[in-house]
C-alpha positions in Angstrom: -14.6 -28.2 -23.7 -14.2 -25.8 -26.6 -17.0 -23.6 -25.3 -15.6 -23.6 -21.8 -12.3 -22.1 -22.9 -14.1 -19.6 -25.0 -16.2 -18.4 -22.1 -13.2 -18.2 -19.8 -11.1 -16.2 -22.3 -14.0 -13.8 -22.7 -14.4 -13.6 -18.9 -10.6 -12.9 -18.5 -10.7 -10.1 -21.1 -13.9 -8.4 -20.0 -13.1 -8.6 -16.3 -10.0 -6.6 -17.0 -11.9 -4.2 -19.3 -9.6 -5.1 -22.2 -10.4 -4.8 -25.9 -9.4 -7.6 -28.2 -6.5 -5.5 -29.5 -5.3 -4.7 -25.9 -5.4 -8.4 -25.1 -3.5 -9.1 -28.3 -0.9 -6.5 -27.3 -0.5 -8.0 -23.8 -0.3 -11.6 -25.0 1.5 -11.2 -28.3 -1.3 -13.2 -29.9 -3.2 -11.8 -32.9 -6.5 -10.2 -32.0 -8.3 -12.2 -34.8 -7.0 -15.5 -33.3 -8.2 -14.4 -29.8 -11.6 -13.6 -31.3 -11.8 -17.0 -32.9 -11.0 -18.6 -29.5 -13.6 -16.5 -27.7 -16.3 -17.4 -30.2 -15.3 -21.1 -30.0 -14.5 -21.3 -33.7 -11.0 -22.7 -32.8 -9.2 -23.5 -29.6 -5.8 -22.4 -28.4 -3.0 -24.9 -28.5 -0.9 -25.9 -25.4 1.7 -23.2 -25.9 -1.0 -20.5 -26.2 -2.9 -21.8 -23.1 0.4 -21.5 -21.1 1.1 -18.1 -22.5 -2.5 -16.9 -21.6 -2.2 -18.4 -18.1 1.1 -16.6 -17.4 -0.1 -13.3 -18.9 -3.3 -13.2 -16.8 -1.8 -15.0 -13.7 -4.3 -17.8 -13.8 -3.7 -21.6 -13.8 -3.8 -23.3 -17.2 -6.0 -25.9 -15.5 -8.6 -23.2 -14.9 -8.6 -22.3 -18.6 -8.9 -25.9 -19.6 -11.1 -27.5 -16.9 -12.5 -24.7 -14.7 -10.3 -25.6 -11.7 -9.3 -22.5 -9.8 -11.0 -19.7 -7.9 -12.0 -16.7 -10.1 -13.0 -14.7 -7.1 -9.5 -14.8 -5.7 -8.2 -13.4 -9.0 -10.8 -10.7 -9.0 -9.8 -9.7 -5.5 -6.2 -9.6 -6.5 -7.0 -7.5 -9.6 -9.0 -5.1 -7.4 -6.2 -4.9 -5.0 -3.6 -4.2 -7.8 -5.7 -1.2 -9.0 -5.4 0.5 -5.6 -2.7 3.1 -4.9 0.3 1.9 -2.9 -1.0 3.9 0.1 -4.4 2.2 -0.1 -2.7 -1.2 -0.5 -0.8 -0.6 2.7 -4.1 0.3 4.5 -5.8 -2.9 3.2 -2.8 -5.0 4.4 -3.0 -3.3 7.9 -6.7 -4.0 8.1 -6.2 -7.6 7.2 -3.4 -7.9 9.9 -5.8 -6.4 12.4 -8.6 -8.7 11.5 -6.4 -11.7 11.7 -5.2 -10.5 15.2 -8.8 -10.1 16.2 -9.7 -13.5 15.0 -6.8 -15.0 16.9 -7.9 -13.2 20.1 -11.5 -14.5 19.8 -13.1 -12.2 17.3 -15.8 -9.7 17.9 -18.1 -12.4 19.3 -15.5 -13.9 21.6 -15.3 -17.2 19.7 -11.6 -18.0 19.8 -10.5 -19.9 16.6 -7.8 -22.4 16.7 -4.8 -21.5 14.5 -3.3 -24.5 12.6 
């Protein structure tokens, strides 16, 4: 489990293009401590796991057990990088796609909405 947390922390940091010092600044946790976690020399305690989860908007269970969907977070991160105008365009496109799907989609296969 120690190795899993290390890999996940490294993935969190690198997927956001953060240096150790930038991650330390964001979390309020010393960069040397984060480095020890990422290299599996030590593991974060419960309070640190919760702080990391809140800072990076992930579930603590994902950090500990791998339960969560990283692709959803990546998509959210990508969306957050967009300008406000581009975000509005994406939201409009999603609304149109949902409407299309409700009407039967491009292939005429109407989907039931729950």
